[in-house]
Each structure stands twice: as C-alpha cells, then as structure tokens.
N, C-alpha and C positions, 0 to 999 in steps of 0.2 A: 388775186386781190380785187376788192370791190371799192367803189366810191359811192357815197350816199348823196343823192342829188335831189333838188327840188325842181320838178318839171312843171310845164304849163298845166293849170293856170296859176299855180303859186310862183313858178319861175317863168323865164322868158323863152325857154327852148322846149321843144317837144321831147317826149321820151325817146323817139327814134333818133333825133339829132344828138341827144346826150349819149345814147348808147353807141352810136357810130364814132363819136369823138373819143369816148372812153376806150373803145376797142383800139383805136389808132394809138392811144397812149399806153397801151399794154394792160388794161384792166380786163378781168374775166367777166365782169358784170357790173350792174348798177343797182342800188337800192333806191326806189322812188319814195322819198320821205315826205310827201305832201301832207299838209294839215288835214286833220280828220274830216273836215267838211268840204274839202276841195274836190271838184269833180275830176275823175280819172277814167279813161277808157281802158279798163282792165283787159278787155278782149284783145286790144292791140298789143299787149305785152307778149303774148305767144307769137304773134306775127313778127314782132321785132326779133325775138329769140331765133325764130326759124330763118329769117332773112339775113340777119347780121351775125348769127352765131354768138350772140352776147346774152348772158343771163340777165333778166329783168325781174326784180323782186319787189313785190308790193309791201309797203310799210305805211303806217300812220304815225305822224308826229303830233302828239297831243299838246295843244297850246292853250293852257289856262293857268291862272294863278290860284285856282280853288282846288285843293286836294280832293274834296268830295266829288266835284265834277270830274276831275281826272280819274278817280277810281271808277266811275261809271263808264267813262270812255275806254279804260283798260279792259273792263269786262266785255264791252261791246266788240272791241276790235281784236281781242286775243285770238279768237277762233277764225276771224275773217282774214287777217293779214299775216304774212309770214313773220314780220317784225313789228313790235310795238315800241315806239320811241316816245319819251316824255321830254318836252322842251323845258329846260330849266330856266333859271333867271331870278328866282326868289328863294329864300331859305326854306320856306314852307314846302314849295313844290320840289325842291331838291331833296329834302328829307323824305317826302312822300315817295319819290321815285326809287330811291335806293333801298327802301324798306319793302318793296313789292317784288316778289319772285316772278310775277308775270310781266314785269317790265324788262325789256331787253337792254335798252340803252337810256342813260340820262344824258341828253344832248346839251351842249354849251352851258354847263352849270354856273359859269362865272359871268354870264351875260347879265346886263342890267344891274339889279341890286343883289344878285345871287352871290353866294360865297360857298366855300367848301372847306371842311375841316376833318380832323382825324375820326370823329364819330361817324361822319357820313362815309368816309373811306372804308372803315371797318364794315359798316352795313352793306356797302356795295360789294365788298369781297364776300361777305357771308351769304348774300342773296344772289350772287352771280349777275349783278347789274353792271353792264359795261359803262364806264365813264368816257365821254367823248372829249377828245382833244380837237376842238374846232379851230382850224387854222385860218379860217376866212378873215377874221379881223386883221391878222398879220399880213395877209395877202392883199386885202382890199381897203385898208385904211392907211392914213399917214399921221404924222405928228403925235400929239398927245394920246390919241385913241390907240394908235399902234403901240406906243410905249406901254400903256396900261394893259393892252391885250397880252403883250409879251410877259409882263410882270405876273398877270393872272395865270398864264399857262405854265410859267416856271413853278409857281406855288402849287398848282394842280399836279404837275409832274412829280414834285417832291413827295406829296401826300400819297399819290398812287403807287409810287415806288416803295415808300416806307411801309405801307400796309398791304402791299401786293394785291391791290384792287385790279380787276380786269378792265381793259380799256379798248377803245377803237379810235381811229384817226380819220378825219374828213376835212376837206376844204369847203364843204357845204355849197357846191356849185349851184347857182340859180340860172345858169346859162352854160351852153357848151363852151363859151369863151372863158368861163371861170375854171374849167377843168385844168388840172395840172398833172403831169406825169409823176409817178411815184418818186423818181429821183429828184424832181423839183421840190416835192413835199419833204423829202429827206433833208434837203438843204435848208429849208425853213426850220425843220425840227432841230437842226444843229444850233440854232440861235437860242433854243430853250433847253439845251442840254441833252437832247436825244441823239443817239447814233442812228445811222441809216437802217440798221436791222430792226430797231425798235419801231420806227415809223412804218416800215414794211409789215411788221407784225401787227400793228394797229389796223392797217388796211386789210390784212388777211383775216383779222378777227371777224370782220363782217361775214366772210365766207364760212367760218366755223359756226357762227351763230345761225346762219341760214341753213346749213346742213343739219345742225342739231334740231332746229325747229321743224324742218321737213320730216325728220325721223319721228319726232314727237307727234306731229299732226297726221302721220300716216295711219291708215286703218289697222296696221299690224302692231302698232306700239301699245304696250300696256304700262310699262314703267321702265326706267333705265335698266338695261340688261335683259329685259323680258319682252319678247315679241310673239304674237300669234304665229303658229305654223313653224316654229323653230325647234320645238322640243325633240322631235325625232332626229333632227339633224344634229342636235347638240349631244345626244346620248351615244 
C-alpha cells in the first residue's frame, strides 16, 4: 500500500521524513504529489529508496481551473513523471480530468465548488481515471466543514460504487505528523460506509497504477500484451 503525500516545499516535511514515517506505519512507499511548479530534488528519491527501503514515486499534481492549461501540463508531465494527478475542485476541471486517458487520478473532486455526478463517474470508468477519496478534511477539520466533507465523501462513494469507477484513497499528508496507518484510515472510512477492505484496496490502487505505468514507460513496452523481446519466449 502507498500513501500520496505533499513534501517540502509544498508541505512541511522532507521526502525522507515522510518516507520514514510511512514505513513505520506499514506502507510500502509514498507518492510525492507536489504541484507541477514546486521544486523537488528528484536525485534524492533514489537515495531514500536505498537507505530506507521505501519506494518513492514522482508525481505532479496539476492545479489550475483552466482545462486548456491543464491539458498542456498533462502533455508536459506524462513522460516525465510516474503519475499525473489533476487537482479537482470545479466542475470544468473535474470533467476535463475524467475525460483524459493520460490522467491517472482526479484528486479531491468535491473540494471548493466542485461536484461529481453520474456522467463523470461513467467517464472515469471508461477512461480508467481513478477518483480520489481524500480523507484529509475529515481528519483535519471540525464542525461544519467536517460535516460537509463527510456528506461529500458519502455522495462520491455512492456514485463510484454504482458506476464501478476506479478509485484511490489518501489522507493527503502535508507533514509526517499527518500520516495515518491504514487501520486508522479504515476507521475513518467506516463513517462514510466503507469497510476496511475497500479502504485498503484504495491505498493499494496507487501501487497498481505505479506498476502499470512503469511497464508502459519501459523501453520494452509496445502496447498492452506486446513487449519487445518476448516473441521467442511466447512461442
């Protein structure tokens, strides 16, 4: 299972600190989901992997309300990063994200003025775009904001389940202090109608995405089921 984090300078903790804490909580790796313009020392990712034995995966979270700009970012970062995430929050950007096969994840679609409906759920399913259940508002807000977050997550869950849309789960930690063990996230999930297995599946989906993209981005990949150098082996 993986957790998708925001590391310094977007967040408050370094990649190494987040990776170390994630490992202590039982995660196999972290996805560093900084904004597309945030500086990251990618060379250090390999050092963290070697030193801590924790996978560290580079991702870009595209943050714009303009679908045309988002499209340009997707094209720029698709080949560079292992994962491309679009930060939702408006109806226009939510629709853009689920209609793009080159987008891996639509993050926090219910944030701000964003909404989600059956049309978007179908598009996400058809294009293989994972919908994120962002548990951070439930974990880190109180009062009316927390109530609204729970209501939005319940609605999102119902749509994802009804239309069999793929999904991931994250607490979107901005600090190592925000990290929560999978069993803690499972407890939060129960408040919105998830069982523990579903929350764990959403955390494991990051791993499946990473492995799929590693295969696609490898030199041997031609198309699904076809790779260079495998014909003699397959005959």
